[in-house]
PyMOL CGO cylinders between C-alpha atoms (Angstrom):
from pymol import cmd
from pymol.cgo import CYLINDER

trace = [
    CYLINDER, 0.00, 0.00, 0.00, 2.64, 2.55, 1.08, 0.3, 1, 1, 1, 1, 1, 1,
    CYLINDER, 2.64, 2.55, 1.08, 5.00, 1.30, -1.63, 0.3, 1, 1, 1, 1, 1, 1,
    CYLINDER, 5.00, 1.30, -1.63, 2.30, 1.90, -4.21, 0.3, 1, 1, 1, 1, 1, 1,
    CYLINDER, 2.30, 1.90, -4.21, 1.91, 5.52, -3.02, 0.3, 1, 1, 1, 1, 1, 1,
    CYLINDER, 1.91, 5.52, -3.02, 5.71, 5.99, -3.07, 0.3, 1, 1, 1, 1, 1, 1,
    CYLINDER, 5.71, 5.99, -3.07, 5.86, 4.64, -6.63, 0.3, 1, 1, 1, 1, 1, 1,
    CYLINDER, 5.86, 4.64, -6.63, 3.10, 6.99, -7.77, 0.3, 1, 1, 1, 1, 1, 1,
    CYLINDER, 3.10, 6.99, -7.77, 4.82, 10.00, -6.17, 0.3, 1, 1, 1, 1, 1, 1,
    CYLINDER, 4.82, 10.00, -6.17, 8.13, 9.02, -7.80, 0.3, 1, 1, 1, 1, 1, 1,
    CYLINDER, 8.13, 9.02, -7.80, 6.42, 8.62, -11.18, 0.3, 1, 1, 1, 1, 1, 1,
    CYLINDER, 6.42, 8.62, -11.18, 4.78, 12.06, -10.89, 0.3, 1, 1, 1, 1, 1, 1,
    CYLINDER, 4.78, 12.06, -10.89, 8.10, 13.64, -9.91, 0.3, 1, 1, 1, 1, 1, 1,
    CYLINDER, 8.10, 13.64, -9.91, 9.88, 12.03, -12.86, 0.3, 1, 1, 1, 1, 1, 1,
    CYLINDER, 9.88, 12.03, -12.86, 7.21, 13.36, -15.21, 0.3, 1, 1, 1, 1, 1, 1,
    CYLINDER, 7.21, 13.36, -15.21, 7.69, 16.78, -13.64, 0.3, 1, 1, 1, 1, 1, 1,
    CYLINDER, 7.69, 16.78, -13.64, 4.03, 17.66, -13.87, 0.3, 1, 1, 1, 1, 1, 1,
    CYLINDER, 4.03, 17.66, -13.87, 3.37, 21.27, -12.92, 0.3, 1, 1, 1, 1, 1, 1,
    CYLINDER, 3.37, 21.27, -12.92, 1.23, 21.86, -9.83, 0.3, 1, 1, 1, 1, 1, 1,
    CYLINDER, 1.23, 21.86, -9.83, -2.46, 22.04, -10.60, 0.3, 1, 1, 1, 1, 1, 1,
    CYLINDER, -2.46, 22.04, -10.60, -5.53, 23.43, -8.95, 0.3, 1, 1, 1, 1, 1, 1,
    CYLINDER, -5.53, 23.43, -8.95, -7.26, 20.13, -8.26, 0.3, 1, 1, 1, 1, 1, 1,
    CYLINDER, -7.26, 20.13, -8.26, -10.64, 19.81, -6.64, 0.3, 1, 1, 1, 1, 1, 1,
    CYLINDER, -10.64, 19.81, -6.64, -10.38, 18.37, -3.15, 0.3, 1, 1, 1, 1, 1, 1,
    CYLINDER, -10.38, 18.37, -3.15, -12.75, 16.69, -0.77, 0.3, 1, 1, 1, 1, 1, 1,
    CYLINDER, -12.75, 16.69, -0.77, -12.50, 16.96, 3.02, 0.3, 1, 1, 1, 1, 1, 1,
    CYLINDER, -12.50, 16.96, 3.02, -12.35, 13.75, 5.01, 0.3, 1, 1, 1, 1, 1, 1,
    CYLINDER, -12.35, 13.75, 5.01, -12.56, 13.45, 8.80, 0.3, 1, 1, 1, 1, 1, 1,
    CYLINDER, -12.56, 13.45, 8.80, -9.91, 10.98, 9.96, 0.3, 1, 1, 1, 1, 1, 1,
    CYLINDER, -9.91, 10.98, 9.96, -10.56, 11.66, 13.65, 0.3, 1, 1, 1, 1, 1, 1,
    CYLINDER, -10.56, 11.66, 13.65, -13.39, 10.62, 15.91, 0.3, 1, 1, 1, 1, 1, 1,
    CYLINDER, -13.39, 10.62, 15.91, -16.56, 12.34, 17.18, 0.3, 1, 1, 1, 1, 1, 1,
    CYLINDER, -16.56, 12.34, 17.18, -15.02, 14.34, 20.06, 0.3, 1, 1, 1, 1, 1, 1,
    CYLINDER, -15.02, 14.34, 20.06, -11.81, 15.10, 18.10, 0.3, 1, 1, 1, 1, 1, 1,
    CYLINDER, -11.81, 15.10, 18.10, -12.46, 15.70, 14.40, 0.3, 1, 1, 1, 1, 1, 1,
    CYLINDER, -12.46, 15.70, 14.40, -9.35, 15.87, 12.23, 0.3, 1, 1, 1, 1, 1, 1,
    CYLINDER, -9.35, 15.87, 12.23, -10.07, 17.12, 8.74, 0.3, 1, 1, 1, 1, 1, 1,
    CYLINDER, -10.07, 17.12, 8.74, -7.77, 16.50, 5.80, 0.3, 1, 1, 1, 1, 1, 1,
    CYLINDER, -7.77, 16.50, 5.80, -8.18, 17.47, 2.17, 0.3, 1, 1, 1, 1, 1, 1,
    CYLINDER, -8.18, 17.47, 2.17, -7.55, 14.86, -0.52, 0.3, 1, 1, 1, 1, 1, 1,
    CYLINDER, -7.55, 14.86, -0.52, -7.78, 15.08, -4.27, 0.3, 1, 1, 1, 1, 1, 1,
    CYLINDER, -7.78, 15.08, -4.27, -11.05, 14.20, -5.93, 0.3, 1, 1, 1, 1, 1, 1,
    CYLINDER, -11.05, 14.20, -5.93, -9.07, 12.74, -8.82, 0.3, 1, 1, 1, 1, 1, 1,
    CYLINDER, -9.07, 12.74, -8.82, -7.81, 9.77, -6.78, 0.3, 1, 1, 1, 1, 1, 1,
    CYLINDER, -7.81, 9.77, -6.78, -9.41, 6.44, -7.51, 0.3, 1, 1, 1, 1, 1, 1,
    CYLINDER, -9.41, 6.44, -7.51, -11.61, 4.96, -4.76, 0.3, 1, 1, 1, 1, 1, 1,
    CYLINDER, -11.61, 4.96, -4.76, -8.85, 2.47, -3.91, 0.3, 1, 1, 1, 1, 1, 1,
    CYLINDER, -8.85, 2.47, -3.91, -6.22, 5.24, -3.70, 0.3, 1, 1, 1, 1, 1, 1,
    CYLINDER, -6.22, 5.24, -3.70, -8.50, 7.33, -1.48, 0.3, 1, 1, 1, 1, 1, 1,
    CYLINDER, -8.50, 7.33, -1.48, -9.12, 4.41, 0.86, 0.3, 1, 1, 1, 1, 1, 1,
    CYLINDER, -9.12, 4.41, 0.86, -5.41, 3.51, 0.98, 0.3, 1, 1, 1, 1, 1, 1,
    CYLINDER, -5.41, 3.51, 0.98, -4.47, 7.11, 1.78, 0.3, 1, 1, 1, 1, 1, 1,
    CYLINDER, -4.47, 7.11, 1.78, -7.13, 7.46, 4.48, 0.3, 1, 1, 1, 1, 1, 1,
    CYLINDER, -7.13, 7.46, 4.48, -6.08, 4.14, 6.03, 0.3, 1, 1, 1, 1, 1, 1,
    CYLINDER, -6.08, 4.14, 6.03, -2.42, 5.17, 6.00, 0.3, 1, 1, 1, 1, 1, 1,
    CYLINDER, -2.42, 5.17, 6.00, -3.16, 8.50, 7.67, 0.3, 1, 1, 1, 1, 1, 1,
    CYLINDER, -3.16, 8.50, 7.67, -5.36, 6.83, 10.31, 0.3, 1, 1, 1, 1, 1, 1,
    CYLINDER, -5.36, 6.83, 10.31, -2.61, 4.29, 11.00, 0.3, 1, 1, 1, 1, 1, 1,
    CYLINDER, -2.61, 4.29, 11.00, -0.08, 7.09, 11.67, 0.3, 1, 1, 1, 1, 1, 1,
    CYLINDER, -0.08, 7.09, 11.67, -2.52, 9.68, 13.04, 0.3, 1, 1, 1, 1, 1, 1,
    CYLINDER, -2.52, 9.68, 13.04, -0.44, 10.27, 16.19, 0.3, 1, 1, 1, 1, 1, 1,
    CYLINDER, -0.44, 10.27, 16.19, 2.52, 11.49, 14.09, 0.3, 1, 1, 1, 1, 1, 1,
    CYLINDER, 2.52, 11.49, 14.09, 0.74, 14.58, 12.73, 0.3, 1, 1, 1, 1, 1, 1,
    CYLINDER, 0.74, 14.58, 12.73, 0.44, 17.85, 14.65, 0.3, 1, 1, 1, 1, 1, 1,
    CYLINDER, 0.44, 17.85, 14.65, -3.21, 18.87, 14.55, 0.3, 1, 1, 1, 1, 1, 1,
    CYLINDER, -3.21, 18.87, 14.55, -2.86, 21.89, 16.85, 0.3, 1, 1, 1, 1, 1, 1,
    CYLINDER, -2.86, 21.89, 16.85, -0.21, 24.07, 18.46, 0.3, 1, 1, 1, 1, 1, 1,
    CYLINDER, -0.21, 24.07, 18.46, -0.44, 21.97, 21.64, 0.3, 1, 1, 1, 1, 1, 1,
    CYLINDER, -0.44, 21.97, 21.64, 0.63, 18.91, 19.61, 0.3, 1, 1, 1, 1, 1, 1,
    CYLINDER, 0.63, 18.91, 19.61, 3.93, 20.58, 18.67, 0.3, 1, 1, 1, 1, 1, 1,
    CYLINDER, 3.93, 20.58, 18.67, 5.97, 19.91, 21.78, 0.3, 1, 1, 1, 1, 1, 1,
    CYLINDER, 5.97, 19.91, 21.78, 9.11, 21.99, 22.13, 0.3, 1, 1, 1, 1, 1, 1,
    CYLINDER, 9.11, 21.99, 22.13, 8.01, 24.66, 19.66, 0.3, 1, 1, 1, 1, 1, 1,
    CYLINDER, 8.01, 24.66, 19.66, 8.92, 28.14, 20.86, 0.3, 1, 1, 1, 1, 1, 1,
    CYLINDER, 8.92, 28.14, 20.86, 5.75, 30.20, 21.32, 0.3, 1, 1, 1, 1, 1, 1,
    CYLINDER, 5.75, 30.20, 21.32, 7.48, 33.16, 19.66, 0.3, 1, 1, 1, 1, 1, 1,
    CYLINDER, 7.48, 33.16, 19.66, 7.37, 31.17, 16.42, 0.3, 1, 1, 1, 1, 1, 1,
    CYLINDER, 7.37, 31.17, 16.42, 3.65, 30.40, 16.60, 0.3, 1, 1, 1, 1, 1, 1,
    CYLINDER, 3.65, 30.40, 16.60, 2.37, 33.76, 17.90, 0.3, 1, 1, 1, 1, 1, 1,
    CYLINDER, 2.37, 33.76, 17.90, 1.76, 36.82, 15.80, 0.3, 1, 1, 1, 1, 1, 1,
    CYLINDER, 1.76, 36.82, 15.80, 2.37, 40.28, 17.23, 0.3, 1, 1, 1, 1, 1, 1,
    CYLINDER, 2.37, 40.28, 17.23, 1.41, 43.57, 15.62, 0.3, 1, 1, 1, 1, 1, 1,
    CYLINDER, 1.41, 43.57, 15.62, 4.08, 46.22, 15.98, 0.3, 1, 1, 1, 1, 1, 1,
    CYLINDER, 4.08, 46.22, 15.98, 1.76, 49.25, 16.16, 0.3, 1, 1, 1, 1, 1, 1,
    CYLINDER, 1.76, 49.25, 16.16, 1.46, 52.31, 18.33, 0.3, 1, 1, 1, 1, 1, 1,
    CYLINDER, 1.46, 52.31, 18.33, -1.60, 52.60, 20.59, 0.3, 1, 1, 1, 1, 1, 1,
    CYLINDER, -1.60, 52.60, 20.59, -4.25, 54.80, 18.94, 0.3, 1, 1, 1, 1, 1, 1,
    CYLINDER, -4.25, 54.80, 18.94, -6.53, 55.58, 21.87, 0.3, 1, 1, 1, 1, 1, 1,
    CYLINDER, -6.53, 55.58, 21.87, -5.66, 57.84, 24.77, 0.3, 1, 1, 1, 1, 1, 1,
    CYLINDER, -5.66, 57.84, 24.77, -5.95, 55.43, 27.69, 0.3, 1, 1, 1, 1, 1, 1,
    CYLINDER, -5.95, 55.43, 27.69, -6.38, 58.25, 30.22, 0.3, 1, 1, 1, 1, 1, 1,
    CYLINDER, -6.38, 58.25, 30.22, -9.70, 59.21, 28.67, 0.3, 1, 1, 1, 1, 1, 1,
    CYLINDER, -9.70, 59.21, 28.67, -12.95, 57.32, 29.17, 0.3, 1, 1, 1, 1, 1, 1,
    CYLINDER, -12.95, 57.32, 29.17, -14.11, 58.42, 25.75, 0.3, 1, 1, 1, 1, 1, 1,
    CYLINDER, -14.11, 58.42, 25.75, -12.99, 55.71, 23.29, 0.3, 1, 1, 1, 1, 1, 1,
    CYLINDER, -12.99, 55.71, 23.29, -14.18, 57.51, 20.16, 0.3, 1, 1, 1, 1, 1, 1,
    CYLINDER, -14.18, 57.51, 20.16, -11.89, 58.02, 17.18, 0.3, 1, 1, 1, 1, 1, 1,
    CYLINDER, -11.89, 58.02, 17.18, -11.89, 61.77, 17.90, 0.3, 1, 1, 1, 1, 1, 1,
    CYLINDER, -11.89, 61.77, 17.90, -10.03, 61.15, 21.16, 0.3, 1, 1, 1, 1, 1, 1,
    CYLINDER, -10.03, 61.15, 21.16, -7.08, 59.36, 19.59, 0.3, 1, 1, 1, 1, 1, 1,
    CYLINDER, -7.08, 59.36, 19.59, -3.62, 60.56, 20.37, 0.3, 1, 1, 1, 1, 1, 1,
    CYLINDER, -3.62, 60.56, 20.37, -0.58, 59.56, 18.36, 0.3, 1, 1, 1, 1, 1, 1,
    CYLINDER, -0.58, 59.56, 18.36, 2.49, 58.98, 20.45, 0.3, 1, 1, 1, 1, 1, 1,
]
cmd.load_cgo(trace, "trace")
């Protein structure tokens, strides 16, 4: 099963097909309390789809499905910060745009 997928990937690489905008279908490989959605190509045969889904389910614990699954990852890598100046004057109770102060 996995060898067949490896062979197909190798064949596609050798043919050097350009990337395409294929239609995909979402499949839930998780369970009821923990859904885990993946997108797979609609162009796969039913056997290829089933083999791929089975392979992913077999190795489901290897994939990181959320930030919490990525042990050892520095939070500075996963967090986004906006480097902006405050727009509202915090000493005022009036939070309208007219009371903005640029610092």
